[in-house]
C-alpha positions in Angstrom: 32.4 -52.7 35.3 34.8 -55.6 36.2 38.4 -55.1 37.0 40.9 -54.2 34.1 42.9 -57.2 32.9 46.7 -57.3 33.5 49.3 -56.7 30.8 50.2 -60.1 31.1 46.7 -61.6 30.5 45.6 -62.1 26.9 42.2 -61.1 25.9 39.6 -63.9 24.9 36.5 -63.5 22.9 34.5 -63.0 26.3 36.2 -59.7 27.6 34.5 -56.4 27.4 35.6 -54.2 24.3 36.7 -51.8 26.6 40.0 -53.4 27.1 41.0 -53.5 23.6 43.6 -50.8 23.0 42.0 -47.6 21.9 38.5 -48.4 23.1 37.9 -47.5 26.6 35.0 -47.3 28.7 33.3 -44.2 26.9 33.5 -45.9 23.5 32.6 -49.2 25.0 29.3 -47.5 26.1 28.7 -46.1 22.5 29.3 -49.6 21.0 27.1 -51.2 23.9 24.2 -48.9 22.2 24.4 -51.0 19.1 24.7 -54.5 20.7 28.3 -54.7 20.6 30.0 -55.4 24.2 32.5 -58.5 23.7 35.0 -59.1 21.3 33.1 -62.3 19.8 
């Protein structure tokens, strides 16, 4: 996976879901199974 964004960077719609507060890599893997990979 890519590098984690710094706290000063705002999330964009193309950022992986794992970078949303409360998601993380494990939950992002579960969401990927139902075709949810980015914010958009």
